[in-house]
Backbone as JSON Lines, residues from 0, in Angstrom:
{"i":0,"aa":"M","n":[-37.97,199.5,237.41],"ca":[-36.76,199.69,236.61],"c":[-36.41,198.36,235.94]}
{"i":1,"aa":"T","n":[-36.17,198.39,234.66],"ca":[-35.79,197.21,233.91],"c":[-34.29,197.22,233.67]}
{"i":2,"aa":"V","n":[-33.66,196.1,233.94],"ca":[-32.22,195.97,233.73],"c":[-31.99,194.97,232.61]}
{"i":3,"aa":"A","n":[-31.26,195.39,231.61],"ca":[-30.94,194.48,230.52],"c":[-29.88,193.5,231.01]}
{"i":4,"aa":"L","n":[-30.14,192.22,230.85],"ca":[-29.2,191.2,231.29],"c":[-28.34,190.77,230.12]}
{"i":5,"aa":"D","n":[-27.09,190.67,230.35],"ca":[-26.15,190.24,229.33],"c":[-25.6,188.88,229.77]}
{"i":6,"aa":"I","n":[-26.11,187.83,229.14],"ca":[-25.71,186.48,229.53],"c":[-24.23,186.24,229.32]}
{"i":7,"aa":"D","n":[-23.65,186.87,228.3],"ca":[-22.21,186.73,228.06],"c":[-21.4,187.38,229.18]}
{"i":8,"aa":"A","n":[-21.89,188.51,229.7],"ca":[-21.2,189.16,230.82],"c":[-21.21,188.25,232.04]}
{"i":9,"aa":"L","n":[-22.34,187.59,232.29],"ca":[-22.41,186.66,233.42],"c":[-21.44,185.5,233.23]}
{"i":10,"aa":"A","n":[-21.31,185.03,232.0],"ca":[-20.37,183.94,231.72],"c":[-18.94,184.39,231.98]}
{"i":11,"aa":"R","n":[-18.61,185.62,231.61],"ca":[-17.25,186.13,231.85],"c":[-16.97,186.27,233.34]}
{"i":12,"aa":"V","n":[-17.96,186.72,234.09],"ca":[-17.8,186.82,235.55],"c":[-17.61,185.42,236.13]}
{"i":13,"aa":"G","n":[-18.4,184.48,235.64],"ca":[-18.26,183.1,236.11],"c":[-16.89,182.54,235.83]}
{"i":14,"aa":"Q","n":[-16.38,182.8,234.64],"ca":[-15.03,182.34,234.28],"c":[-13.99,182.97,235.21]}
{"i":15,"aa":"A","n":[-14.13,184.25,235.46],"ca":[-13.18,184.94,236.33],"c":[-13.21,184.39,237.74]}
{"i":16,"aa":"L","n":[-14.4,184.11,238.25],"ca":[-14.55,183.64,239.63],"c":[-14.27,182.16,239.8]}
{"i":17,"aa":"A","n":[-14.1,181.43,238.71],"ca":[-13.9,179.99,238.78],"c":[-12.54,179.58,239.33]}
{"i":18,"aa":"D","n":[-11.6,180.5,239.39],"ca":[-10.25,180.18,239.83],"c":[-9.93,180.91,241.13]}
{"i":19,"aa":"D","n":[-9.35,180.19,242.09],"ca":[-9.03,180.77,243.39],"c":[-8.08,181.96,243.29]}
{"i":20,"aa":"S","n":[-7.05,181.86,242.47],"ca":[-6.09,182.96,242.34],"c":[-6.76,184.2,241.76]}
{"i":21,"aa":"R","n":[-7.64,184.02,240.78],"ca":[-8.35,185.17,240.21],"c":[-9.3,185.79,241.24]}
{"i":22,"aa":"R","n":[-9.95,184.96,242.03],"ca":[-10.82,185.5,243.08],"c":[-10.0,186.33,244.06]}
{"i":23,"aa":"R","n":[-8.85,185.83,244.45],"ca":[-7.99,186.55,245.4],"c":[-7.49,187.87,244.8]}
{"i":24,"aa":"L","n":[-7.14,187.84,243.52],"ca":[-6.7,189.07,242.85],"c":[-7.82,190.1,242.81]}
{"i":25,"aa":"L","n":[-9.02,189.65,242.46],"ca":[-10.15,190.57,242.43],"c":[-10.42,191.18,243.8]}
{"i":26,"aa":"L","n":[-10.36,190.38,244.83],"ca":[-10.58,190.91,246.18],"c":[-9.49,191.91,246.56]}
{"i":27,"aa":"A","n":[-8.26,191.66,246.13],"ca":[-7.18,192.61,246.41],"c":[-7.43,193.94,245.7]}
{"i":28,"aa":"I","n":[-7.93,193.87,244.48],"ca":[-8.15,195.08,243.69],"c":[-9.39,195.85,244.17]}
{"i":29,"aa":"L","n":[-10.26,195.21,244.94],"ca":[-11.44,195.9,245.47],"c":[-11.04,197.18,246.21]}
{"i":30,"aa":"D","n":[-9.9,197.16,246.86],"ca":[-9.45,198.3,247.64],"c":[-8.92,199.44,246.79]}
{"i":31,"aa":"G","n":[-8.75,199.22,245.51],"ca":[-8.24,200.26,244.62],"c":[-7.13,199.74,243.73]}
{"i":32,"aa":"V","n":[-6.36,200.67,243.22],"ca":[-5.3,200.37,242.25],"c":[-4.24,199.47,242.87]}
{"i":33,"aa":"H","n":[-3.81,198.48,242.09],"ca":[-2.73,197.59,242.52],"c":[-1.77,197.34,241.36]}
{"i":34,"aa":"Y","n":[-0.58,196.92,241.7],"ca":[0.45,196.6,240.72],"c":[0.78,195.12,240.82]}
{"i":35,"aa":"P","n":[1.03,194.46,239.68],"ca":[1.24,193.01,239.68],"c":[2.31,192.51,240.64]}
{"i":36,"aa":"A","n":[3.45,193.16,240.69],"ca":[4.52,192.68,241.57],"c":[4.09,192.73,243.04]}
{"i":37,"aa":"E","n":[3.38,193.78,243.41],"ca":[2.91,193.91,244.79],"c":[1.87,192.83,245.11]}
{"i":38,"aa":"M","n":[0.98,192.58,244.14],"ca":[-0.04,191.55,244.37],"c":[0.59,190.17,244.48]}
{"i":39,"aa":"A","n":[1.61,189.91,243.68],"ca":[2.3,188.62,243.75],"c":[2.88,188.43,245.15]}
{"i":40,"aa":"D","n":[3.54,189.46,245.66],"ca":[4.12,189.37,247.0],"c":[3.05,189.2,248.07]}
{"i":41,"aa":"E","n":[1.98,190.01,247.99],"ca":[0.91,189.97,248.99],"c":[0.19,188.62,249.02]}
{"i":42,"aa":"L","n":[0.0,188.03,247.85],"ca":[-0.8,186.81,247.75],"c":[0.04,185.54,247.7]}
{"i":43,"aa":"G","n":[1.36,185.69,247.69],"ca":[2.23,184.51,247.64],"c":[2.17,183.78,246.31]}
{"i":44,"aa":"L","n":[1.99,184.52,245.24],"ca":[1.95,183.95,243.89],"c":[3.18,184.39,243.12]}
{"i":45,"aa":"T","n":[3.49,183.68,242.06],"ca":[4.6,184.12,241.22],"c":[4.12,185.28,240.36]}
{"i":46,"aa":"R","n":[5.07,186.09,239.92],"ca":[4.7,187.21,239.05],"c":[4.12,186.73,237.73]}
{"i":47,"aa":"A","n":[4.65,185.62,237.22],"ca":[4.14,185.07,235.96],"c":[2.69,184.61,236.14]}
{"i":48,"aa":"N","n":[2.4,183.97,237.28],"ca":[1.05,183.51,237.56],"c":[0.09,184.69,237.67]}
{"i":49,"aa":"V","n":[0.49,185.73,238.38],"ca":[-0.34,186.93,238.52],"c":[-0.58,187.55,237.14]}
{"i":50,"aa":"S","n":[0.47,187.65,236.35],"ca":[0.34,188.22,235.02],"c":[-0.67,187.44,234.17]}
{"i":51,"aa":"N","n":[-0.58,186.12,234.2],"ca":[-1.51,185.29,233.43],"c":[-2.95,185.48,233.89]}
{"i":52,"aa":"H","n":[-3.15,185.52,235.19],"ca":[-4.52,185.69,235.71],"c":[-5.05,187.09,235.43]}
{"i":53,"aa":"L","n":[-4.19,188.1,235.51],"ca":[-4.64,189.46,235.2],"c":[-5.0,189.58,233.72]}
{"i":54,"aa":"T","n":[-4.29,188.87,232.87],"ca":[-4.64,188.85,231.44],"c":[-6.03,188.25,231.26]}
{"i":55,"aa":"C","n":[-6.32,187.18,231.98],"ca":[-7.64,186.57,231.92],"c":[-8.7,187.55,232.41]}
{"i":56,"aa":"L","n":[-8.45,188.21,233.53],"ca":[-9.41,189.17,234.08],"c":[-9.65,190.35,233.14]}
{"i":57,"aa":"R","n":[-8.6,190.77,232.45],"ca":[-8.76,191.83,231.44],"c":[-9.61,191.31,230.29]}
{"i":58,"aa":"G","n":[-9.34,190.1,229.83],"ca":[-10.11,189.51,228.75],"c":[-11.57,189.31,229.11]}
{"i":59,"aa":"C","n":[-11.84,189.08,230.39],"ca":[-13.22,188.94,230.86],"c":[-13.9,190.3,231.01]}
{"i":60,"aa":"G","n":[-13.11,191.37,230.95],"ca":[-13.67,192.72,231.07],"c":[-13.85,193.2,232.5]}
{"i":61,"aa":"L","n":[-13.21,192.52,233.46],"ca":[-13.39,192.89,234.86],"c":[-12.36,193.89,235.37]}
{"i":62,"aa":"V","n":[-11.17,193.88,234.79],"ca":[-10.14,194.83,235.21],"c":[-9.57,195.55,233.99]}
{"i":63,"aa":"T","n":[-9.0,196.7,234.26],"ca":[-8.3,197.45,233.22],"c":[-6.85,197.63,233.64]}
{"i":64,"aa":"A","n":[-6.0,197.79,232.65],"ca":[-4.57,198.0,232.88],"c":[-4.19,199.35,232.31]}
{"i":65,"aa":"R","n":[-3.44,200.11,233.09],"ca":[-2.98,201.42,232.65],"c":[-1.49,201.55,232.92]}
{"i":66,"aa":"P","n":[-0.72,201.83,231.87],"ca":[0.73,202.02,232.07],"c":[1.0,203.26,232.93]}
{"i":67,"aa":"E","n":[1.95,203.11,233.82],"ca":[2.44,204.22,234.65],"c":[3.95,204.14,234.63]}
{"i":68,"aa":"G","n":[4.56,204.82,233.71],"ca":[6.01,204.7,233.57],"c":[6.38,203.29,233.16]}
{"i":69,"aa":"R","n":[7.22,202.67,233.96],"ca":[7.65,201.3,233.66],"c":[6.74,200.24,234.29]}
{"i":70,"aa":"R","n":[5.75,200.69,235.04],"ca":[4.83,199.75,235.69],"c":[3.44,199.84,235.05]}
{"i":71,"aa":"V","n":[2.63,198.85,235.36],"ca":[1.24,198.84,234.91],"c":[0.36,198.71,236.13]}
{"i":72,"aa":"R","n":[-0.62,199.58,236.21],"ca":[-1.54,199.53,237.34],"c":[-2.84,198.88,236.9]}
{"i":73,"aa":"Y","n":[-3.42,198.13,237.81],"ca":[-4.68,197.43,237.54],"c":[-5.75,197.93,238.48]}
{"i":74,"aa":"E","n":[-6.94,198.07,237.92],"ca":[-8.09,198.46,238.72],"c":[-9.34,197.82,238.13]}
{"i":75,"aa":"L","n":[-10.4,197.81,238.91],"ca":[-11.65,197.25,238.42],"c":[-12.15,198.08,237.24]}
{"i":76,"aa":"A","n":[-12.77,197.42,236.29],"ca":[-13.21,198.08,235.07],"c":[-14.38,199.03,235.31]}
{"i":77,"aa":"H","n":[-15.15,198.8,236.35],"ca":[-16.33,199.63,236.61],"c":[-16.55,199.73,238.12]}
{"i":78,"aa":"P","n":[-16.9,200.91,238.62],"ca":[-17.12,201.05,240.06],"c":[-18.23,200.14,240.61]}
{"i":79,"aa":"R","n":[-19.25,199.87,239.81],"ca":[-20.33,199.0,240.26],"c":[-19.85,197.57,240.48]}
{"i":80,"aa":"L","n":[-18.79,197.2,239.81],"ca":[-18.23,195.86,239.97],"c":[-17.71,195.65,241.39]}
{"i":81,"aa":"A","n":[-17.12,196.67,241.98],"ca":[-16.63,196.56,243.36],"c":[-17.78,196.24,244.3]}
{"i":82,"aa":"H","n":[-18.89,196.92,244.12],"ca":[-20.06,196.69,244.96],"c":[-20.59,195.27,244.76]}
{"i":83,"aa":"A","n":[-20.69,194.85,243.51],"ca":[-21.21,193.51,243.21],"c":[-20.31,192.42,243.78]}
{"i":84,"aa":"L","n":[-19.0,192.57,243.62],"ca":[-18.07,191.57,244.13],"c":[-18.08,191.53,245.65]}
{"i":85,"aa":"A","n":[-18.16,192.69,246.28],"ca":[-18.22,192.74,247.74],"c":[-19.49,192.07,248.24]}
{"i":86,"aa":"D","n":[-20.61,192.31,247.54],"ca":[-21.86,191.66,247.92],"c":[-21.76,190.14,247.78]}
{"i":87,"aa":"L","n":[-21.19,189.68,246.66],"ca":[-21.03,188.23,246.46],"c":[-20.12,187.62,247.52]}
{"i":88,"aa":"A","n":[-19.02,188.28,247.81],"ca":[-18.06,187.75,248.78],"c":[-18.67,187.71,250.19]}
{"i":89,"aa":"G","n":[-19.63,188.58,250.45],"ca":[-20.24,188.64,251.77],"c":[-21.42,187.71,251.97]}
{"i":90,"aa":"L","n":[-21.83,187.01,250.92],"ca":[-22.96,186.09,251.03],"c":[-22.6,184.87,251.86]}
{"i":91,"aa":"A","n":[-23.52,184.45,252.7],"ca":[-23.37,183.2,253.43],"c":[-24.4,182.24,252.83]}
{"i":92,"aa":"L","n":[-23.95,181.45,251.89],"ca":[-24.85,180.54,251.18],"c":[-24.82,179.16,251.82]}
{"i":93,"aa":"P","n":[-26.0,178.59,252.08],"ca":[-26.03,177.24,252.64],"c":[-25.59,176.23,251.58]}
{"i":94,"aa":"V","n":[-24.94,175.19,252.01],"ca":[-24.48,174.14,251.11],"c":[-25.32,172.9,251.35]}
{"i":95,"aa":"D","n":[-25.87,172.35,250.29],"ca":[-26.64,171.11,250.38],"c":[-25.71,169.95,250.1]}
{"i":96,"aa":"D","n":[-25.31,169.25,251.16],"ca":[-24.36,168.15,251.03],"c":[-24.94,166.97,250.25]}
{"i":97,"aa":"H","n":[-26.24,166.94,250.08],"ca":[-26.88,165.82,249.39],"c":[-27.13,166.1,247.92]}
{"i":98,"aa":"A","n":[-26.89,167.32,247.49],"ca":[-27.11,167.67,246.08],"c":[-25.92,167.18,245.25]}
{"i":99,"aa":"H","n":[-26.2,166.79,244.06],"ca":[-25.18,166.32,243.15],"c":[-25.16,167.21,241.92]}
{"i":100,"aa":"A","n":[-23.98,167.45,241.41],"ca":[-23.85,168.24,240.19],"c":[-24.39,167.43,239.03]}
{"i":101,"aa":"P","n":[-25.05,168.09,238.09],"ca":[-25.57,167.36,236.93],"c":[-24.41,166.84,236.07]}
{"i":102,"aa":"D","n":[-24.65,165.72,235.43],"ca":[-23.63,165.17,234.52],"c":[-23.57,166.04,233.28]}
{"i":103,"aa":"D","n":[-22.35,166.34,232.84],"ca":[-22.18,167.16,231.63],"c":[-22.02,166.32,230.4]}
């Protein structure tokens, strides 16, 4: 089976995962639909901060927003994303303390 790789999609995932708050929001949404105010309370973040990060996650294509009356519900954009994120979060990767990041 051949899978077409989208390098831009990988970049968007990387951008989304680069921030601790966005990672925490994504893990919260793994369980299903969530609302910004509830996530702010659960994660100890401000509502403005959650809103900004959810906007980024929407722009990256990882979550979708759907109005429900006066509230907006957020969920993962694709069911396969939940599986991929859970797999990534479950990895135990060794860290090489002697490796250095390349100079940019």
